[in-house]
C-alpha positions as CSV (number, residue, x, y, z in Angstrom):
1,M,51.1,113.4,98.0
2,S,52.9,114.3,101.1
3,I,56.0,116.3,99.8
4,K,55.4,120.1,98.8
5,V,57.6,122.3,96.5
6,E,57.4,126.3,96.4
7,S,59.2,128.4,94.7
8,A,60.2,132.4,94.3
9,N,62.2,134.2,92.1
10,V,62.0,131.2,89.6
11,S,59.9,132.3,86.1
12,I,59.4,130.0,83.5
13,N,57.2,130.4,80.5
14,D,53.6,128.4,80.5
15,E,54.5,126.9,77.1
16,Y,58.1,126.3,77.7
17,L,56.8,125.0,81.0
18,K,54.5,122.5,79.4
19,A,57.0,121.5,77.3
20,E,59.1,120.3,79.8
21,R,56.5,118.9,82.0
22,E,56.2,116.2,78.8
23,R,59.6,115.9,79.1
24,A,60.0,114.8,82.2
25,A,57.1,112.7,82.0
26,H,58.7,111.1,79.3
27,A,62.1,110.5,81.1
28,Y,60.1,109.2,84.6
29,K,58.1,106.6,82.1
30,D,61.8,105.6,80.7
31,L,63.0,104.7,84.4
32,Q,59.6,102.5,84.6
33,T,60.6,100.8,81.5
34,G,63.7,99.3,82.5
35,D,65.0,100.2,79.4
36,I,67.9,102.5,80.6
37,H,70.3,100.6,82.7
38,M,71.1,100.5,86.1
39,T,67.1,101.1,86.9
40,G,66.7,98.4,89.4
41,W,65.9,101.1,92.5
42,V,62.9,102.0,90.7
43,S,60.6,99.5,91.3
44,L,62.9,98.3,94.2
45,P,60.3,99.3,97.0
46,D,57.8,97.4,95.4
47,E,59.7,94.2,94.9
48,I,61.3,93.9,98.5
49,S,59.0,91.1,99.9
50,D,58.4,90.6,103.8
51,E,60.7,87.4,103.8
52,K,63.4,89.2,102.4
53,L,63.0,92.3,105.3
54,D,62.5,89.4,108.0
55,A,65.8,88.0,107.0
56,I,67.4,91.6,107.7
57,N,65.5,92.0,111.0
58,A,66.4,88.4,112.7
59,A,70.0,89.3,111.2
60,A,70.3,93.0,112.9
61,D,68.6,90.9,116.3
62,R,71.5,88.9,116.3
63,I,73.5,92.3,116.0
64,K,71.8,93.6,118.9
65,A,71.4,90.4,121.0
66,D,75.8,89.9,120.2
67,S,77.1,93.4,120.3
68,D,76.8,97.3,121.9
69,Y,78.0,98.5,119.0
70,L,78.2,97.8,115.0
71,I,81.0,98.9,112.6
72,V,80.0,99.7,109.2
73,V,82.6,100.1,106.5
74,G,82.1,101.3,103.4
75,I,81.9,104.3,101.7
76,G,79.8,106.9,99.2
77,G,76.6,105.3,98.7
78,S,77.8,102.6,100.9
79,F,77.5,104.1,104.1
80,L,76.1,107.8,103.1
81,G,72.3,106.6,102.8
82,A,72.1,104.3,105.6
83,C,73.8,107.1,107.7
84,S,71.8,109.8,107.3
85,V,68.8,107.1,107.8
86,I,70.2,106.5,111.0
87,D,71.2,109.9,112.2
88,M,67.3,111.3,111.0
89,L,65.5,108.3,112.9
90,D,67.9,107.1,115.7
91,K,66.2,106.7,119.1
92,G,68.7,104.1,121.2
93,R,66.7,101.3,120.2
94,G,69.3,99.1,118.3
95,V,73.4,99.2,119.1
96,K,75.5,102.1,118.1
97,V,76.3,102.4,114.5
98,L,80.1,103.5,113.9
99,F,81.5,104.3,110.7
100,A,84.4,103.8,108.7
101,G,86.3,102.7,105.7
102,H,84.9,106.3,104.0
103,G,88.5,107.5,103.8
104,F,92.3,106.7,104.9
105,D,92.8,108.8,108.3
106,P,94.5,106.5,111.1
107,V,93.5,108.8,114.0
108,E,89.7,108.6,113.0
109,L,90.1,105.0,112.6
110,D,91.6,104.2,116.0
111,E,89.0,106.3,118.1
112,T,86.5,104.4,115.9
113,L,87.8,101.2,117.4
114,K,88.4,102.3,121.0
115,E,84.8,103.5,121.5
116,A,83.5,99.8,119.8
117,E,86.2,98.0,121.9
118,G,84.9,99.7,125.4
119,G,82.3,96.8,124.4
120,D,81.4,93.7,122.2
121,Y,81.2,94.9,118.3
122,S,80.5,93.4,115.4
123,C,81.2,94.1,111.9
124,C,79.2,94.8,108.7
125,V,81.5,95.9,105.3
126,I,80.0,96.9,102.3
127,S,81.4,97.3,98.6
128,K,79.7,95.9,95.7
129,S,83.0,95.2,93.7
130,G,84.4,93.6,96.8
131,G,88.0,95.7,96.3
132,T,87.6,99.4,96.8
133,A,90.7,100.7,98.7
134,E,89.1,102.4,100.9
135,I,86.8,99.4,102.6
136,I,89.3,96.7,102.4
137,S,91.7,98.1,103.6
138,T,90.2,99.6,106.8
139,F,88.2,96.3,107.2
140,G,91.3,94.5,107.5
141,I,92.6,96.4,110.0
142,V,89.2,96.1,111.9
143,R,88.7,92.2,111.6
144,E,92.5,91.6,112.6
145,R,91.1,93.2,116.0
146,M,88.0,91.2,115.9
147,L,90.7,88.0,115.5
148,E,92.3,89.1,118.2
149,R,90.2,89.6,120.4
150,Y,87.3,86.9,119.4
151,G,89.0,84.3,117.7
152,R,88.3,82.9,114.0
153,E,85.1,81.2,114.3
154,E,83.5,83.9,117.0
155,T,84.8,87.0,114.1
156,A,82.9,84.9,111.5
157,K,79.8,84.9,113.6
158,R,80.4,88.8,113.7
159,T,81.1,89.5,110.9
160,Y,78.0,91.0,107.9
161,V,79.8,91.1,104.5
162,I,77.0,92.8,102.0
163,T,78.8,92.3,98.3
164,G,78.8,91.1,94.9
165,A,78.7,87.8,93.7
166,D,82.3,88.1,92.8
167,G,86.0,89.8,94.5
168,Y,87.6,89.7,97.4
169,L,85.2,89.7,99.9
170,S,83.2,87.3,98.3
171,D,85.7,84.8,98.4
172,L,87.1,85.6,102.0
173,A,82.9,85.2,103.5
174,K,82.8,81.9,101.4
175,A,85.9,80.8,103.3
176,E,85.5,81.7,106.5
177,G,81.5,81.2,106.6
178,M,80.5,85.2,107.1
179,I,77.1,85.8,106.8
180,T,76.8,87.6,103.8
181,F,74.0,89.3,101.6
182,G,73.8,90.8,98.3
183,I,73.8,94.1,96.3
184,P,71.8,93.9,92.9
185,D,73.9,94.0,89.7
186,D,71.3,96.7,88.4
187,I,71.6,99.5,91.5
188,G,74.7,101.9,92.1
189,G,75.5,102.7,95.0
190,R,73.9,106.3,95.3
191,Y,70.6,104.8,94.6
192,S,70.9,101.8,97.3
193,V,69.5,103.2,100.9
194,F,66.6,100.6,99.8
195,T,69.0,97.4,99.6
196,D,70.8,95.2,102.2
197,G,73.5,97.4,102.3
198,G,71.2,100.2,103.4
199,L,69.0,98.3,105.6
200,L,71.1,95.8,107.6
201,P,72.9,98.6,108.9
202,I,69.2,101.0,109.7
203,A,67.3,97.8,111.1
204,A,70.3,97.1,113.7
205,A,69.8,100.8,114.3
206,G,66.3,99.7,115.8
207,I,65.2,101.5,113.2
208,D,61.4,100.2,111.3
209,I,62.6,99.0,108.0
210,K,59.2,97.9,106.5
211,A,57.9,101.3,108.0
212,L,61.0,102.9,105.7
213,I,59.8,100.6,102.9
214,G,56.2,101.7,103.0
215,G,57.3,105.3,102.8
216,A,59.0,104.8,99.5
217,K,56.3,102.4,98.4
218,K,53.8,105.3,98.8
219,A,56.3,107.8,96.9
220,R,55.8,105.5,94.0
221,K,52.2,105.1,94.2
222,E,51.2,108.9,95.2
223,D,53.7,111.4,93.9
224,F,54.5,111.4,90.3
225,D,50.7,111.5,88.7
226,A,50.4,115.1,88.8
227,E,51.2,117.7,86.0
228,D,53.8,119.5,88.2
229,S,55.6,115.9,89.8
230,F,58.6,116.8,88.5
231,D,58.4,120.8,88.5
232,Y,61.9,120.5,90.8
233,A,63.8,118.3,88.3
234,I,62.8,120.6,85.7
235,M,63.5,124.1,87.6
236,R,67.2,122.5,88.8
237,Q,68.0,122.6,84.8
238,L,66.4,126.0,83.6
239,L,68.0,127.4,87.2
240,N,71.1,126.2,85.6
241,E,70.8,126.9,81.7
242,G,69.7,130.8,83.2
243,T,66.3,130.2,81.5
244,A,64.2,130.3,84.7
245,S,66.4,132.9,86.2
246,Q,64.9,136.4,86.5
247,D,68.4,138.4,86.1
248,G,69.3,135.9,83.2
249,T,72.4,134.4,84.9
250,E,72.8,131.0,85.0
251,K,73.0,129.2,88.5
252,T,75.7,126.6,88.8
253,A,75.5,125.9,92.3
254,E,72.7,124.5,94.3
255,I,72.8,125.2,98.4
256,Y,70.6,123.0,100.2
257,E,69.6,124.3,103.2
258,F,68.3,122.5,106.7
259,Y,67.6,124.0,109.9
260,D,67.5,120.5,111.9
261,R,71.1,118.8,112.7
262,K,69.5,115.7,112.0
263,L,69.7,116.3,108.3
264,V,73.1,117.1,107.8
265,M,74.2,113.7,106.7
266,F,70.5,113.5,104.5
267,G,73.0,116.7,102.8
268,E,76.2,114.6,102.3
269,W,73.6,112.1,100.4
270,L,72.2,114.5,99.0
271,K,75.3,116.1,97.5
272,Q,76.8,112.2,96.4
273,L,73.2,112.1,94.7
274,F,73.4,114.9,92.9
275,G,77.0,115.4,92.2
276,E,77.8,111.9,91.1
277,S,74.7,111.4,88.7
278,E,75.0,114.9,87.0
279,G,78.5,116.4,87.2
280,K,79.5,114.8,83.7
281,E,80.5,115.9,80.4
282,G,81.5,119.3,81.2
283,K,77.8,120.2,82.6
284,G,76.0,119.7,86.0
285,I,75.1,122.2,88.6
286,I,77.3,121.9,92.0
287,P,75.6,120.8,94.9
288,M,76.4,122.1,98.5
289,S,74.7,121.9,102.0
290,L,74.4,124.5,105.1
291,L,72.8,124.1,108.4
292,F,71.2,126.8,109.9
293,S,71.0,129.0,111.7
294,R,75.0,128.2,112.9
295,D,76.2,128.9,109.1
296,L,74.3,131.5,108.6
297,H,77.1,133.0,111.0
298,S,79.6,132.2,108.6
299,M,77.9,132.3,104.9
300,G,75.0,134.6,105.7
301,Q,76.5,137.6,104.2
302,F,77.7,135.9,100.8
303,L,74.1,134.6,100.5
304,Q,72.6,137.9,101.0
305,Q,75.2,140.1,98.5
306,G,77.9,137.4,97.1
307,S,78.3,136.5,93.5
308,P,74.8,135.4,91.8
309,I,76.0,131.8,90.8
310,F,73.4,129.8,93.0
311,Y,69.9,129.1,93.9
312,E,69.1,127.5,97.1
313,T,66.9,124.8,98.1
314,M,65.3,125.1,101.2
315,I,64.4,121.7,103.2
316,R,61.8,122.2,106.1
317,Q,59.9,120.2,108.5
318,E,55.9,120.8,108.7
319,E,55.6,119.5,112.2
320,D,57.4,121.1,115.1
321,P,60.1,118.9,117.0
322,E,59.4,116.8,120.0
323,A,61.5,118.3,122.0
324,D,60.9,121.7,123.0
325,F,62.3,124.8,124.8
326,T,60.7,128.2,126.6
327,V,63.4,131.0,127.0
328,P,63.7,132.2,130.7
329,D,62.2,135.5,131.5
330,F,64.8,137.4,132.5
331,V,66.6,137.2,128.6
332,P,65.6,140.1,127.2
333,Q,62.8,140.6,124.4
334,P,61.6,139.7,122.1
335,F,63.1,136.3,123.0
336,A,61.7,136.1,126.6
337,G,58.9,133.7,127.2
338,M,59.2,132.6,123.8
339,K,59.3,128.6,122.2
340,L,62.3,127.9,120.5
341,S,60.9,126.0,118.3
342,R,59.1,129.8,117.4
343,I,61.9,131.8,117.1
344,E,63.3,129.2,114.6
345,R,59.8,129.4,112.4
346,S,60.7,133.4,112.6
347,M,63.8,133.0,111.5
348,E,62.8,130.2,108.2
349,T,60.7,132.9,107.3
350,G,62.7,135.8,107.8
351,V,65.8,133.7,106.1
352,T,63.6,133.4,102.8
353,N,62.6,136.9,103.0
354,A,65.4,138.5,102.6
355,H,66.9,135.9,100.3
356,V,64.4,136.4,98.1
357,S,64.2,140.1,98.5
358,A,67.3,139.8,97.2
359,G,66.7,138.5,93.9
360,T,67.9,134.5,94.9
361,P,65.6,132.1,93.1
362,V,64.7,130.1,96.3
363,I,63.2,126.8,96.4
364,T,61.5,125.1,99.2
365,I,60.4,121.7,99.5
366,Y,58.3,120.9,102.9
367,F,57.5,117.1,104.5
368,N,55.6,116.0,107.1
369,K,58.2,114.8,110.2
370,L,61.1,112.8,111.2
371,D,59.6,109.1,111.1
372,E,60.1,106.4,109.1
373,D,57.0,106.7,106.5
374,S,58.4,109.9,105.8
375,V,61.8,109.9,105.5
376,G,61.2,106.5,103.2
377,E,58.9,109.0,100.7
378,M,61.6,111.8,101.0
379,L,64.3,109.4,100.1
380,Y,62.8,107.7,96.8
381,W,60.9,111.0,96.0
382,F,64.7,113.1,95.4
383,K,66.0,110.2,93.9
384,V,63.3,109.8,91.3
385,Q,63.7,113.5,91.0
386,C,67.7,113.5,90.6
387,A,67.5,110.6,87.6
388,V,64.4,112.5,86.1
389,S,66.7,115.9,86.4
390,V,69.3,114.3,84.8
391,L,67.9,113.0,82.1
392,L,66.7,116.3,81.0
393,L,70.1,117.5,80.9
394,G,70.7,115.2,78.2
395,V,73.6,112.8,80.2
396,D,73.6,109.1,81.9
397,P,72.4,109.7,85.7
398,F,74.0,106.3,86.2
399,N,77.1,105.7,85.7
400,Q,80.6,107.7,87.4
401,P,83.8,107.4,84.8
402,G,84.9,110.2,86.0
403,V,85.9,108.3,89.6
404,E,88.0,106.3,88.3
405,A,90.7,109.1,87.3
406,Y,91.6,109.9,91.1
407,K,91.5,105.9,91.5
408,S,94.6,105.5,88.9
409,E,96.7,108.2,89.7
410,M,96.5,106.4,93.5
411,R,97.8,103.2,92.7
412,K,100.8,104.8,90.7
413,A,101.5,106.4,94.1
414,L,101.6,103.9,95.6
């Protein structure tokens, strides 16, 4: 197992921990048997054939041959997984992927279209239902622009539709002869990064999807056999109920903390994964994310001495980044002559020590490096930890009944 978990100011009775580990192992077994609904993602890495990956890569190659840009129209799980992977791994080997449809902001869409229209572009629209308001509204506008520029036949060749079996998008794709991919019925959006909807944009960006899936397969095979495999999932719930916090307070907020800008969208994916899976029946831990050292200058005071309602989950890369700089000698000591990576490592250690000294529970999750294998492993690992943790809480990790409330009110307003 290459993902390591450490904790400070988290205190759990040994007998209680043993019992919780047994419950967590049983929850993981339930996920694997398929007896719980919407668990198609659990075995998906082992079930994706080379032929499927080759078909996705072939479509990505067509996009790269035709286009400078790919506009991906999606919201929630239909874009956050792919967006986070592209931010972490993009090295400019494919098209530039632009994301739209995750809101109704006309200014943002205008800027996206102006950028794409600076070259040739294709569009990938992703919606399992085929009728999500943000997606079909945005896609309609993008398609109208494409029709004006490329005409009907060429627009169809440049449009990739990823949707369920029925609905508006499916009907349109059939009528126009657009290129289609599917979304399995038993996989929800926030767990869908390894489906066609995640993999096609990732492949179009020039990222090795076979290596990404290889990392997920490794996680599935190697990461959940040890006795302490689910301690992160367990600690979350025990901190939430106050059992594991040394001061006895209930920790109702989890703050994901990163030191690498490339992980910012990964934090957004985690917020959806845990927030939408867990926030039900008046229960759950609210997920937030911060980028250090930037946010230490806005939130550091609160983290050190603010209301003790939170714990911190620091996600740290063990391997130093490829790029580095040396601070010039004319800069005052102790920074002169130092590598930026060395200063950052010292800051990471200092922040952890300071917050631990203040009594804050701190969970630190280490991963190897930012490459396809490690990222694939990390994505799968967090999905399993989330599902197990939410099952321990006693709610359904895979539905989202509360989401319909705002949609219903929006329809009334319209």
